[in-house]
PDB file of N, CA, C and O in Angstrom:
ATOM      1  N   UNK A   1       0.643  -1.134   0.024  1.00  0.00           N
ATOM      2  CA  UNK A   1       0.135  -0.065  -0.003  1.00  0.00           C
ATOM      3  C   UNK A   1       0.916   1.389  -0.025  1.00  0.00           C
ATOM      4  O   UNK A   1       1.823   1.622   0.773  1.00  0.00           O
ATOM      5  N   UNK A   2       0.547   2.195  -0.860  1.00  0.00           N
ATOM      6  CA  UNK A   2       1.344   3.390  -1.054  1.00  0.00           C
ATOM      7  C   UNK A   2       0.958   4.358   0.185  1.00  0.00           C
ATOM      8  O   UNK A   2      -0.076   4.290   0.849  1.00  0.00           O
ATOM      9  N   UNK A   3       2.053   5.301   0.349  1.00  0.00           N
ATOM     10  CA  UNK A   3       2.111   6.088   1.531  1.00  0.00           C
ATOM     11  C   UNK A   3       0.436   7.081   1.236  1.00  0.00           C
ATOM     12  O   UNK A   3      -0.259   7.328   2.222  1.00  0.00           O
ATOM     13  N   UNK A   4       0.093   7.435   0.170  1.00  0.00           N
ATOM     14  CA  UNK A   4      -1.142   8.271   0.093  1.00  0.00           C
ATOM     15  C   UNK A   4      -2.201   7.450   0.038  1.00  0.00           C
ATOM     16  O   UNK A   4      -3.269   8.012   0.281  1.00  0.00           O
ATOM     17  N   UNK A   5      -2.263   6.134  -0.238  1.00  0.00           N
ATOM     18  CA  UNK A   5      -3.195   5.238   0.351  1.00  0.00           C
ATOM     19  C   UNK A   5      -3.523   5.067   1.858  1.00  0.00           C
ATOM     20  O   UNK A   5      -4.644   5.051   2.367  1.00  0.00           O
ATOM     21  N   UNK A   6      -2.408   4.951   2.422  1.00  0.00           N
ATOM     22  CA  UNK A   6      -2.307   4.806   4.020  1.00  0.00           C
ATOM     23  C   UNK A   6      -2.766   6.083   4.384  1.00  0.00           C
ATOM     24  O   UNK A   6      -3.531   6.013   5.347  1.00  0.00           O
ATOM     25  N   UNK A   7      -2.570   7.288   3.944  1.00  0.00           N
ATOM     26  CA  UNK A   7      -3.121   8.322   4.618  1.00  0.00           C
ATOM     27  C   UNK A   7      -4.626   8.615   4.138  1.00  0.00           C
ATOM     28  O   UNK A   7      -5.311   9.294   4.904  1.00  0.00           O
ATOM     29  N   UNK A   8      -5.239   8.136   2.860  1.00  0.00           N
ATOM     30  CA  UNK A   8      -6.460   8.507   2.321  1.00  0.00           C
ATOM     31  C   UNK A   8      -7.406   7.531   2.826  1.00  0.00           C
ATOM     32  O   UNK A   8      -8.564   7.948   2.820  1.00  0.00           O
ATOM     33  N   UNK A   9      -7.230   6.249   3.300  1.00  0.00           N
ATOM     34  CA  UNK A   9      -8.047   5.396   3.773  1.00  0.00           C
ATOM     35  C   UNK A   9      -8.768   6.119   5.195  1.00  0.00           C
ATOM     36  O   UNK A   9      -9.977   6.340   5.271  1.00  0.00           O
ATOM     37  N   UNK A  10      -7.871   6.407   6.189  1.00  0.00           N
ATOM     38  CA  UNK A  10      -8.580   7.005   7.300  1.00  0.00           C
ATOM     39  C   UNK A  10      -9.217   8.235   7.127  1.00  0.00           C
ATOM     40  O   UNK A  10     -10.132   8.476   7.915  1.00  0.00           O
ATOM     41  N   UNK A  11      -8.962   9.015   6.331  1.00  0.00           N
ATOM     42  CA  UNK A  11      -9.636  10.503   5.939  1.00  0.00           C
ATOM     43  C   UNK A  11     -10.899   9.860   5.511  1.00  0.00           C
ATOM     44  O   UNK A  11     -11.844  10.180   6.232  1.00  0.00           O
ATOM     45  N   UNK A  12     -11.193   9.045   4.544  1.00  0.00           N
ATOM     46  CA  UNK A  12     -12.171   8.625   3.824  1.00  0.00           C
ATOM     47  C   UNK A  12     -13.117   7.741   4.894  1.00  0.00           C
ATOM     48  O   UNK A  12     -14.335   7.813   4.732  1.00  0.00           O
ATOM     49  N   UNK A  13     -12.695   7.076   5.764  1.00  0.00           N
ATOM     50  CA  UNK A  13     -13.053   6.796   6.806  1.00  0.00           C
ATOM     51  C   UNK A  13     -14.038   7.453   7.762  1.00  0.00           C
ATOM     52  O   UNK A  13     -15.124   7.141   8.251  1.00  0.00           O
ATOM     53  N   UNK A  14     -13.144   8.572   7.832  1.00  0.00           N
ATOM     54  CA  UNK A  14     -13.775   9.541   8.995  1.00  0.00           C
ATOM     55  C   UNK A  14     -14.831  10.585   8.216  1.00  0.00           C
ATOM     56  O   UNK A  14     -15.808  11.116   8.744  1.00  0.00           O
ATOM     57  N   UNK A  15     -14.460  10.720   7.048  1.00  0.00           N
ATOM     58  CA  UNK A  15     -15.449  11.317   6.421  1.00  0.00           C
ATOM     59  C   UNK A  15     -16.859  10.567   6.017  1.00  0.00           C
ATOM     60  O   UNK A  15     -17.904  11.196   5.852  1.00  0.00           O
ATOM     61  N   UNK A  16     -16.776   9.508   5.916  1.00  0.00           N
ATOM     62  CA  UNK A  16     -17.945   8.325   5.717  1.00  0.00           C
ATOM     63  C   UNK A  16     -18.671   8.386   7.278  1.00  0.00           C
ATOM     64  O   UNK A  16     -19.873   8.131   7.353  1.00  0.00           O
ATOM     65  N   UNK A  17     -18.142   8.623   8.126  1.00  0.00           N
ATOM     66  CA  UNK A  17     -18.858   8.451   9.615  1.00  0.00           C
ATOM     67  C   UNK A  17     -19.709   9.600   9.872  1.00  0.00           C
ATOM     68  O   UNK A  17     -20.818   9.566  10.404  1.00  0.00           O
ATOM     69  N   UNK A  18     -18.873  10.970   9.299  1.00  0.00           N
ATOM     70  CA  UNK A  18     -19.906  12.131   9.487  1.00  0.00           C
ATOM     71  C   UNK A  18     -21.047  12.200   8.159  1.00  0.00           C
ATOM     72  O   UNK A  18     -22.124  12.760   8.368  1.00  0.00           O
ATOM     73  N   UNK A  19     -20.772  11.642   6.875  1.00  0.00           N
ATOM     74  CA  UNK A  19     -21.935  11.587   6.025  1.00  0.00           C
ATOM     75  C   UNK A  19     -22.704  10.828   6.563  1.00  0.00           C
ATOM     76  O   UNK A  19     -23.849  11.282   6.547  1.00  0.00           O
ATOM     77  N   UNK A  20     -22.569   9.360   7.294  1.00  0.00           N
ATOM     78  CA  UNK A  20     -23.621   8.718   7.650  1.00  0.00           C
ATOM     79  C   UNK A  20     -24.330   9.406   8.821  1.00  0.00           C
ATOM     80  O   UNK A  20     -25.560   9.386   8.845  1.00  0.00           O
ATOM     81  N   UNK A  21     -23.757   9.908   9.626  1.00  0.00           N
ATOM     82  CA  UNK A  21     -24.533  10.551  10.771  1.00  0.00           C
ATOM     83  C   UNK A  21     -25.294  11.499  10.256  1.00  0.00           C
ATOM     84  O   UNK A  21     -26.448  11.640  10.660  1.00  0.00           O
ATOM     85  N   UNK A  22     -24.823  12.209   9.391  1.00  0.00           N
ATOM     86  CA  UNK A  22     -25.935  13.448   8.667  1.00  0.00           C
ATOM     87  C   UNK A  22     -26.907  12.693   8.199  1.00  0.00           C
ATOM     88  O   UNK A  22     -28.021  12.892   8.684  1.00  0.00           O
ATOM     89  N   UNK A  23     -26.771  11.709   7.220  1.00  0.00           N
ATOM     90  CA  UNK A  23     -27.512  10.976   6.502  1.00  0.00           C
ATOM     91  C   UNK A  23     -28.849  10.295   7.523  1.00  0.00           C
ATOM     92  O   UNK A  23     -30.033  10.194   7.202  1.00  0.00           O
ATOM     93  N   UNK A  24     -28.263   9.934   8.691  1.00  0.00           N
ATOM     94  CA  UNK A  24     -29.005   8.953   9.697  1.00  0.00           C
ATOM     95  C   UNK A  24     -30.099  10.056  10.508  1.00  0.00           C
ATOM     96  O   UNK A  24     -31.184   9.709  10.976  1.00  0.00           O
ATOM     97  N   UNK A  25     -29.524  11.495  10.551  1.00  0.00           N
ATOM     98  CA  UNK A  25     -30.279  12.301  11.378  1.00  0.00           C
ATOM     99  C   UNK A  25     -31.271  13.037  10.299  1.00  0.00           C
ATOM    100  O   UNK A  25     -32.122  13.816  10.729  1.00  0.00           O
ATOM    101  N   UNK A  26     -31.184  12.847   9.234  1.00  0.00           N
ATOM    102  CA  UNK A  26     -32.152  13.444   8.066  1.00  0.00           C
ATOM    103  C   UNK A  26     -33.273  12.215   7.723  1.00  0.00           C
ATOM    104  O   UNK A  26     -34.496  12.358   7.713  1.00  0.00           O
ATOM    105  N   UNK A  27     -32.503  10.945   7.438  1.00  0.00           N
ATOM    106  CA  UNK A  27     -33.446   9.879   7.643  1.00  0.00           C
ATOM    107  C   UNK A  27     -34.487   9.414   8.514  1.00  0.00           C
ATOM    108  O   UNK A  27     -35.511   8.838   8.148  1.00  0.00           O
ATOM    109  N   UNK A  28     -34.125   9.731   9.808  1.00  0.00           N
ATOM    110  CA  UNK A  28     -34.791   9.275  10.800  1.00  0.00           C
ATOM    111  C   UNK A  28     -35.474  10.396  11.495  1.00  0.00           C
ATOM    112  O   UNK A  28     -36.201  10.199  12.469  1.00  0.00           O
ATOM    113  N   UNK A  29     -35.262  11.467  11.042  1.00  0.00           N
ATOM    114  CA  UNK A  29     -35.997  12.880  11.602  1.00  0.00           C
ATOM    115  C   UNK A  29     -35.598  12.832  12.911  1.00  0.00           C
ATOM    116  O   UNK A  29     -36.346  12.321  13.745  1.00  0.00           O
ATOM    117  N   UNK A  30     -34.376  13.354  13.264  1.00  0.00           N
ATOM    118  CA  UNK A  30     -34.250  13.126  14.752  1.00  0.00           C
ATOM    119  C   UNK A  30     -34.024  14.590  15.037  1.00  0.00           C
ATOM    120  O   UNK A  30     -33.314  15.356  14.386  1.00  0.00           O
ATOM    121  N   UNK A  31     -34.787  14.878  16.187  1.00  0.00           N
ATOM    122  CA  UNK A  31     -34.451  16.578  16.548  1.00  0.00           C
ATOM    123  C   UNK A  31     -33.076  16.690  16.838  1.00  0.00           C
ATOM    124  O   UNK A  31     -32.299  15.824  17.238  1.00  0.00           O
ATOM    125  N   UNK A  32     -32.875  17.950  16.565  1.00  0.00           N
ATOM    126  CA  UNK A  32     -31.350  18.558  16.676  1.00  0.00           C
ATOM    127  C   UNK A  32     -31.173  18.539  18.261  1.00  0.00           C
ATOM    128  O   UNK A  32     -30.015  18.336  18.625  1.00  0.00           O
ATOM    129  N   UNK A  33     -32.061  18.703  19.198  1.00  0.00           N
ATOM    130  CA  UNK A  33     -31.841  18.745  20.566  1.00  0.00           C
ATOM    131  C   UNK A  33     -31.403  17.491  20.944  1.00  0.00           C
ATOM    132  O   UNK A  33     -30.592  17.523  21.871  1.00  0.00           O
ATOM    133  N   UNK A  34     -31.706  16.313  20.485  1.00  0.00           N
ATOM    134  CA  UNK A  34     -31.855  14.824  20.766  1.00  0.00           C
ATOM    135  C   UNK A  34     -29.960  14.526  20.080  1.00  0.00           C
ATOM    136  O   UNK A  34     -28.986  14.283  20.792  1.00  0.00           O
ATOM    137  N   UNK A  35     -29.969  14.640  18.745  1.00  0.00           N
ATOM    138  CA  UNK A  35     -28.480  14.440  18.260  1.00  0.00           C
ATOM    139  C   UNK A  35     -28.220  15.754  17.206  1.00  0.00           C
ATOM    140  O   UNK A  35     -28.838  15.644  16.147  1.00  0.00           O
ATOM    141  N   UNK A  36     -27.488  16.838  17.332  1.00  0.00           N
ATOM    142  CA  UNK A  36     -27.316  17.494  16.317  1.00  0.00           C
ATOM    143  C   UNK A  36     -26.512  17.163  15.080  1.00  0.00           C
ATOM    144  O   UNK A  36     -25.548  16.398  15.081  1.00  0.00           O
ATOM    145  N   UNK A  37     -26.989  17.807  14.014  1.00  0.00           N
ATOM    146  CA  UNK A  37     -25.960  17.131  12.730  1.00  0.00           C
ATOM    147  C   UNK A  37     -24.627  17.979  12.859  1.00  0.00           C
ATOM    148  O   UNK A  37     -24.432  19.107  13.312  1.00  0.00           O
ATOM    149  N   UNK A  38     -23.738  16.991  12.274  1.00  0.00           N
ATOM    150  CA  UNK A  38     -22.240  17.454  12.286  1.00  0.00           C
ATOM    151  C   UNK A  38     -22.206  18.734  11.954  1.00  0.00           C
ATOM    152  O   UNK A  38     -21.523  19.420  12.713  1.00  0.00           O
ATOM    153  N   UNK A  39     -22.805  19.385  10.917  1.00  0.00           N
ATOM    154  CA  UNK A  39     -22.695  20.476  10.649  1.00  0.00           C
ATOM    155  C   UNK A  39     -22.693  21.755  11.941  1.00  0.00           C
ATOM    156  O   UNK A  39     -21.800  22.558  12.213  1.00  0.00           O
ATOM    157  N   UNK A  40     -23.868  21.594  12.487  1.00  0.00           N
ATOM    158  CA  UNK A  40     -24.258  22.173  13.786  1.00  0.00           C
ATOM    159  C   UNK A  40     -23.174  21.986  14.784  1.00  0.00           C
ATOM    160  O   UNK A  40     -22.867  23.022  15.373  1.00  0.00           O
ATOM    161  N   UNK A  41     -22.597  21.040  15.075  1.00  0.00           N
ATOM    162  CA  UNK A  41     -21.423  20.698  15.723  1.00  0.00           C
ATOM    163  C   UNK A  41     -20.273  21.350  15.484  1.00  0.00           C
ATOM    164  O   UNK A  41     -19.726  21.941  16.415  1.00  0.00           O
ATOM    165  N   UNK A  42     -19.716  21.350  14.199  1.00  0.00           N
ATOM    166  CA  UNK A  42     -18.707  22.211  13.717  1.00  0.00           C
ATOM    167  C   UNK A  42     -19.077  23.648  13.867  1.00  0.00           C
ATOM    168  O   UNK A  42     -18.204  24.400  14.300  1.00  0.00           O
ATOM    169  N   UNK A  43     -20.130  24.085  13.599  1.00  0.00           N
ATOM    170  CA  UNK A  43     -20.182  25.641  13.694  1.00  0.00           C
ATOM    171  C   UNK A  43     -20.201  25.965  15.296  1.00  0.00           C
ATOM    172  O   UNK A  43     -19.724  27.037  15.667  1.00  0.00           O
ATOM    173  N   UNK A  44     -20.740  25.060  16.241  1.00  0.00           N
ATOM    174  CA  UNK A  44     -20.642  25.366  17.487  1.00  0.00           C
ATOM    175  C   UNK A  44     -19.170  25.580  17.914  1.00  0.00           C
ATOM    176  O   UNK A  44     -18.656  26.626  18.308  1.00  0.00           O
ATOM    177  N   UNK A  45     -18.610  24.377  17.753  1.00  0.00           N
ATOM    178  CA  UNK A  45     -16.834  24.319  17.841  1.00  0.00           C
ATOM    179  C   UNK A  45     -15.969  25.966  17.458  1.00  0.00           C
ATOM    180  O   UNK A  45     -15.276  26.703  18.159  1.00  0.00           O
ATOM    181  N   UNK A  46     -16.355  26.032  16.244  1.00  0.00           N
ATOM    182  CA  UNK A  46     -15.797  27.420  15.698  1.00  0.00           C
ATOM    183  C   UNK A  46     -16.434  28.684  16.320  1.00  0.00           C
ATOM    184  O   UNK A  46     -15.891  29.787  16.259  1.00  0.00           O
ATOM    185  N   UNK A  47     -17.591  28.458  16.906  1.00  0.00           N
ATOM    186  CA  UNK A  47     -18.335  29.925  17.767  1.00  0.00           C
ATOM    187  C   UNK A  47     -17.643  30.088  18.960  1.00  0.00           C
ATOM    188  O   UNK A  47     -17.348  31.202  19.393  1.00  0.00           O
ATOM    189  N   UNK A  48     -17.322  28.874  19.607  1.00  0.00           N
ATOM    190  CA  UNK A  48     -17.100  28.885  20.794  1.00  0.00           C
ATOM    191  C   UNK A  48     -15.486  28.281  21.131  1.00  0.00           C
ATOM    192  O   UNK A  48     -15.183  27.584  22.099  1.00  0.00           O
ATOM    193  N   UNK A  49     -14.625  28.733  20.108  1.00  0.00           N
ATOM    194  CA  UNK A  49     -13.273  27.962  20.007  1.00  0.00           C
ATOM    195  C   UNK A  49     -12.562  28.535  21.359  1.00  0.00           C
ATOM    196  O   UNK A  49     -12.188  27.732  22.214  1.00  0.00           O
ATOM    197  N   UNK A  50     -12.414  29.691  21.505  1.00  0.00           N
ATOM    198  CA  UNK A  50     -11.969  30.606  22.762  1.00  0.00           C
ATOM    199  C   UNK A  50     -12.171  29.927  23.819  1.00  0.00           C
ATOM    200  O   UNK A  50     -11.163  29.568  24.427  1.00  0.00           O
ATOM    201  N   UNK A  51     -13.476  29.553  24.347  1.00  0.00           N
ATOM    202  CA  UNK A  51     -14.067  29.172  25.641  1.00  0.00           C
ATOM    203  C   UNK A  51     -13.639  27.565  25.516  1.00  0.00           C
ATOM    204  O   UNK A  51     -13.058  27.071  26.483  1.00  0.00           O
ATOM    205  N   UNK A  52     -13.890  26.801  24.436  1.00  0.00           N
ATOM    206  CA  UNK A  52     -13.216  25.345  24.502  1.00  0.00           C
ATOM    207  C   UNK A  52     -11.765  25.217  24.718  1.00  0.00           C
ATOM    208  O   UNK A  52     -11.260  24.505  25.586  1.00  0.00           O
ATOM    209  N   UNK A  53     -11.189  25.880  23.955  1.00  0.00           N
ATOM    210  CA  UNK A  53      -9.710  25.899  23.988  1.00  0.00           C
ATOM    211  C   UNK A  53      -9.172  25.854  25.607  1.00  0.00           C
ATOM    212  O   UNK A  53      -8.600  24.908  26.147  1.00  0.00           O
ATOM    213  N   UNK A  54      -9.501  27.060  26.165  1.00  0.00           N
ATOM    214  CA  UNK A  54      -9.357  27.584  27.291  1.00  0.00           C
ATOM    215  C   UNK A  54      -9.639  25.972  28.378  1.00  0.00           C
ATOM    216  O   UNK A  54      -8.733  25.518  29.077  1.00  0.00           O
ATOM    217  N   UNK A  55     -10.577  25.544  28.325  1.00  0.00           N
ATOM    218  CA  UNK A  55     -11.430  24.596  29.143  1.00  0.00           C
ATOM    219  C   UNK A  55     -10.476  23.347  28.905  1.00  0.00           C
ATOM    220  O   UNK A  55     -10.091  22.626  29.825  1.00  0.00           O
ATOM    221  N   UNK A  56     -10.088  23.146  27.385  1.00  0.00           N
ATOM    222  CA  UNK A  56      -9.440  21.989  27.066  1.00  0.00           C
ATOM    223  C   UNK A  56      -7.777  21.893  27.825  1.00  0.00           C
ATOM    224  O   UNK A  56      -7.276  20.923  28.394  1.00  0.00           O
ATOM    225  N   UNK A  57      -7.207  23.214  27.596  1.00  0.00           N
ATOM    226  CA  UNK A  57      -5.854  23.454  28.721  1.00  0.00           C
ATOM    227  C   UNK A  57      -5.935  23.032  29.745  1.00  0.00           C
ATOM    228  O   UNK A  57      -5.207  22.186  30.264  1.00  0.00           O
ATOM    229  N   UNK A  58      -7.004  23.667  30.261  1.00  0.00           N
ATOM    230  CA  UNK A  58      -7.016  23.332  32.043  1.00  0.00           C
ATOM    231  C   UNK A  58      -7.089  21.522  32.255  1.00  0.00           C
ATOM    232  O   UNK A  58      -6.405  20.844  33.022  1.00  0.00           O
ATOM    233  N   UNK A  59      -7.992  21.134  31.440  1.00  0.00           N
ATOM    234  CA  UNK A  59      -8.360  19.666  31.427  1.00  0.00           C
ATOM    235  C   UNK A  59      -6.879  18.947  31.153  1.00  0.00           C
ATOM    236  O   UNK A  59      -6.498  18.035  31.888  1.00  0.00           O
ATOM    237  N   UNK A  60      -6.150  19.384  30.143  1.00  0.00           N
ATOM    238  CA  UNK A  60      -4.850  18.611  29.765  1.00  0.00           C
ATOM    239  C   UNK A  60      -3.915  18.858  30.884  1.00  0.00           C
ATOM    240  O   UNK A  60      -3.049  18.018  31.130  1.00  0.00           O
ATOM    241  N   UNK A  61      -4.011  19.890  31.549  1.00  0.00           N
ATOM    242  CA  UNK A  61      -3.113  20.377  32.475  1.00  0.00           C
ATOM    243  C   UNK A  61      -3.270  19.304  33.730  1.00  0.00           C
ATOM    244  O   UNK A  61      -2.360  18.616  34.192  1.00  0.00           O
ATOM    245  N   UNK A  62      -4.639  19.333  34.160  1.00  0.00           N
ATOM    246  CA  UNK A  62      -4.827  18.492  35.409  1.00  0.00           C
ATOM    247  C   UNK A  62      -4.678  16.896  35.100  1.00  0.00           C
ATOM    248  O   UNK A  62      -4.503  15.992  35.917  1.00  0.00           O
ATOM    249  N   UNK A  63      -4.796  16.814  33.693  1.00  0.00           N
ATOM    250  CA  UNK A  63      -4.436  15.245  33.183  1.00  0.00           C
ATOM    251  C   UNK A  63      -3.407  14.987  33.656  1.00  0.00           C
ATOM    252  O   UNK A  63      -3.273  14.123  34.523  1.00  0.00           O
ATOM    253  N   UNK A  64      -2.267  15.832  33.082  1.00  0.00           N
ATOM    254  CA  UNK A  64      -0.871  15.793  33.060  1.00  0.00           C
ATOM    255  C   UNK A  64      -0.397  15.656  34.653  1.00  0.00           C
ATOM    256  O   UNK A  64       0.276  14.716  35.077  1.00  0.00           O
ATOM    257  N   UNK A  65      -0.778  16.544  35.288  1.00  0.00           N
ATOM    258  CA  UNK A  65      -0.491  16.730  36.731  1.00  0.00           C
ATOM    259  C   UNK A  65      -1.118  15.545  37.508  1.00  0.00           C
ATOM    260  O   UNK A  65      -0.380  15.182  38.423  1.00  0.00           O
ATOM    261  N   UNK A  66      -2.172  14.898  37.412  1.00  0.00           N
ATOM    262  CA  UNK A  66      -2.571  13.904  37.778  1.00  0.00           C
ATOM    263  C   UNK A  66      -1.583  12.450  37.526  1.00  0.00           C
ATOM    264  O   UNK A  66      -0.984  11.664  38.259  1.00  0.00           O
ATOM    265  N   UNK A  67      -1.791  12.600  36.144  1.00  0.00           N
ATOM    266  CA  UNK A  67      -0.747  11.213  35.893  1.00  0.00           C
ATOM    267  C   UNK A  67       0.562  10.886  36.426  1.00  0.00           C
ATOM    268  O   UNK A  67       0.996   9.792  36.786  1.00  0.00           O
ATOM    269  N   UNK A  68       1.240  12.284  36.412  1.00  0.00           N
ATOM    270  CA  UNK A  68       2.837  12.558  37.122  1.00  0.00           C
ATOM    271  C   UNK A  68       2.774  12.161  38.303  1.00  0.00           C
ATOM    272  O   UNK A  68       3.505  11.231  38.645  1.00  0.00           O
ATOM    273  N   UNK A  69       1.887  12.762  39.225  1.00  0.00           N
ATOM    274  CA  UNK A  69       1.750  12.622  40.572  1.00  0.00           C
ATOM    275  C   UNK A  69       1.263  11.042  41.097  1.00  0.00           C
ATOM    276  O   UNK A  69       1.553  10.612  42.214  1.00  0.00           O
ATOM    277  N   UNK A  70       0.517  10.313  40.135  1.00  0.00           N
ATOM    278  CA  UNK A  70       0.027   9.021  40.263  1.00  0.00           C
ATOM    279  C   UNK A  70       1.333   8.000  40.204  1.00  0.00           C
ATOM    280  O   UNK A  70       1.552   7.032  40.932  1.00  0.00           O
ATOM    281  N   UNK A  71       2.245   8.593  38.953  1.00  0.00           N
ATOM    282  CA  UNK A  71       3.311   7.761  38.696  1.00  0.00           C
ATOM    283  C   UNK A  71       4.461   7.812  39.621  1.00  0.00           C
ATOM    284  O   UNK A  71       5.119   6.824  39.947  1.00  0.00           O
ATOM    285  N   UNK A  72       4.659   8.988  40.014  1.00  0.00           N
ATOM    286  CA  UNK A  72       5.896   9.354  41.281  1.00  0.00           C
ATOM    287  C   UNK A  72       5.132   8.735  42.501  1.00  0.00           C
ATOM    288  O   UNK A  72       5.942   8.404  43.367  1.00  0.00           O
ATOM    289  N   UNK A  73       4.002   8.507  42.804  1.00  0.00           N
ATOM    290  CA  UNK A  73       3.635   7.922  44.076  1.00  0.00           C
ATOM    291  C   UNK A  73       3.676   6.362  43.868  1.00  0.00           C
ATOM    292  O   UNK A  73       4.054   5.596  44.754  1.00  0.00           O
ATOM    293  N   UNK A  74       3.219   5.919  42.513  1.00  0.00           N
ATOM    294  CA  UNK A  74       3.224   4.384  42.642  1.00  0.00           C
ATOM    295  C   UNK A  74       4.940   4.026  42.412  1.00  0.00           C
ATOM    296  O   UNK A  74       5.321   2.999  42.972  1.00  0.00           O
ATOM    297  N   UNK A  75       5.662   4.575  41.864  1.00  0.00           N
ATOM    298  CA  UNK A  75       6.991   4.590  42.058  1.00  0.00           C
ATOM    299  C   UNK A  75       7.995   4.327  43.016  1.00  0.00           C
ATOM    300  O   UNK A  75       8.948   3.552  42.945  1.00  0.00           O
ATOM    301  N   UNK A  76       7.473   5.442  44.347  1.00  0.00           N
ATOM    302  CA  UNK A  76       7.997   5.248  45.377  1.00  0.00           C
ATOM    303  C   UNK A  76       7.246   4.097  46.293  1.00  0.00           C
ATOM    304  O   UNK A  76       7.892   3.556  47.190  1.00  0.00           O
ATOM    305  N   UNK A  77       6.066   3.785  46.087  1.00  0.00           N
ATOM    306  CA  UNK A  77       5.594   2.533  46.459  1.00  0.00           C
ATOM    307  C   UNK A  77       6.369   1.609  46.176  1.00  0.00           C
ATOM    308  O   UNK A  77       6.999   1.056  47.077  1.00  0.00           O
ATOM    309  N   UNK A  78       6.472   1.318  45.176  1.00  0.00           N
ATOM    310  CA  UNK A  78       7.346   0.019  44.275  1.00  0.00           C
ATOM    311  C   UNK A  78       8.583  -0.080  45.105  1.00  0.00           C
ATOM    312  O   UNK A  78       8.919  -1.140  45.632  1.00  0.00           O
ATOM    313  N   UNK A  79       9.388   1.246  45.241  1.00  0.00           N
ATOM    314  CA  UNK A  79      10.690   0.974  45.685  1.00  0.00           C
ATOM    315  C   UNK A  79      10.484   0.805  47.114  1.00  0.00           C
ATOM    316  O   UNK A  79      11.292   0.077  47.689  1.00  0.00           O
ATOM    317  N   UNK A  80       9.826   1.184  47.597  1.00  0.00           N
ATOM    318  CA  UNK A  80       9.679   0.713  49.259  1.00  0.00           C
ATOM    319  C   UNK A  80       9.096  -0.315  49.441  1.00  0.00           C
ATOM    320  O   UNK A  80       9.441  -0.925  50.453  1.00  0.00           O
ATOM    321  N   UNK A  81       8.125  -0.868  48.680  1.00  0.00           N
ATOM    322  CA  UNK A  81       7.932  -2.158  48.863  1.00  0.00           C
ATOM    323  C   UNK A  81       8.902  -3.370  48.422  1.00  0.00           C
ATOM    324  O   UNK A  81       8.670  -4.530  48.760  1.00  0.00           O
ATOM    325  N   UNK A  82       9.958  -3.010  47.671  1.00  0.00           N
ATOM    326  CA  UNK A  82      10.671  -4.086  47.200  1.00  0.00           C
ATOM    327  C   UNK A  82      12.233  -3.949  48.099  1.00  0.00           C
ATOM    328  O   UNK A  82      13.102  -4.821  48.115  1.00  0.00           O
ATOM    329  N   UNK A  83      12.287  -2.658  48.787  1.00  0.00           N
ATOM    330  CA  UNK A  83      13.404  -2.729  49.524  1.00  0.00           C
ATOM    331  C   UNK A  83      13.251  -2.657  51.315  1.00  0.00           C
ATOM    332  O   UNK A  83      14.216  -2.856  52.053  1.00  0.00           O
ATOM    333  N   UNK A  84      11.949  -2.356  51.783  1.00  0.00           N
ATOM    334  CA  UNK A  84      11.987  -2.688  53.306  1.00  0.00           C
ATOM    335  C   UNK A  84      11.206  -3.925  53.590  1.00  0.00           C
ATOM    336  O   UNK A  84      10.095  -4.114  53.094  1.00  0.00           O
ATOM    337  N   UNK A  85      11.728  -4.669  54.300  1.00  0.00           N
ATOM    338  CA  UNK A  85      11.180  -6.156  54.669  1.00  0.00           C
ATOM    339  C   UNK A  85       9.952  -5.778  55.373  1.00  0.00           C
ATOM    340  O   UNK A  85       8.892  -6.341  55.095  1.00  0.00           O
ATOM    341  N   UNK A  86      10.038  -4.673  56.451  1.00  0.00           N
ATOM    342  CA  UNK A  86       8.604  -4.413  56.936  1.00  0.00           C
ATOM    343  C   UNK A  86       7.518  -4.151  56.182  1.00  0.00           C
ATOM    344  O   UNK A  86       6.398  -4.511  56.545  1.00  0.00           O
ATOM    345  N   UNK A  87       7.749  -3.455  54.984  1.00  0.00           N
ATOM    346  CA  UNK A  87       6.752  -3.356  54.038  1.00  0.00           C
ATOM    347  C   UNK A  87       6.258  -4.366  53.322  1.00  0.00           C
ATOM    348  O   UNK A  87       5.088  -4.577  53.002  1.00  0.00           O
ATOM    349  N   UNK A  88       7.406  -5.092  53.048  1.00  0.00           N
ATOM    350  CA  UNK A  88       7.076  -6.416  52.106  1.00  0.00           C
ATOM    351  C   UNK A  88       6.222  -7.189  52.991  1.00  0.00           C
ATOM    352  O   UNK A  88       5.222  -7.739  52.530  1.00  0.00           O
ATOM    353  N   UNK A  89       6.537  -7.282  54.260  1.00  0.00           N
ATOM    354  CA  UNK A  89       5.434  -8.133  55.115  1.00  0.00           C
ATOM    355  C   UNK A  89       4.008  -7.868  54.888  1.00  0.00           C
ATOM    356  O   UNK A  89       3.230  -8.792  54.649  1.00  0.00           O
ATOM    357  N   UNK A  90       3.641  -6.661  54.953  1.00  0.00           N
ATOM    358  CA  UNK A  90       2.424  -5.923  54.970  1.00  0.00           C
ATOM    359  C   UNK A  90       1.697  -5.842  53.754  1.00  0.00           C
ATOM    360  O   UNK A  90       0.637  -5.217  53.709  1.00  0.00           O
TER     361      UNK A  90
END
């Protein structure tokens, strides 16, 4: 498979998901308040980009800090459990 084909297959797949999403909403007459069409979702993202980006940065920062703290605590617990007989017995 060529490089262009490897890039094109996922792009076509993602586009197909959005087309099927839009067709399903139109075919089954789904209310926009239940499931909005993809165009409305993309428009809302574009309109509220600054707010969404600010919230995304906060969430990513919290995730990185939480992962780092959890990893550090886990590492310290693992070292203490492997080094000290008292902790090993517990």
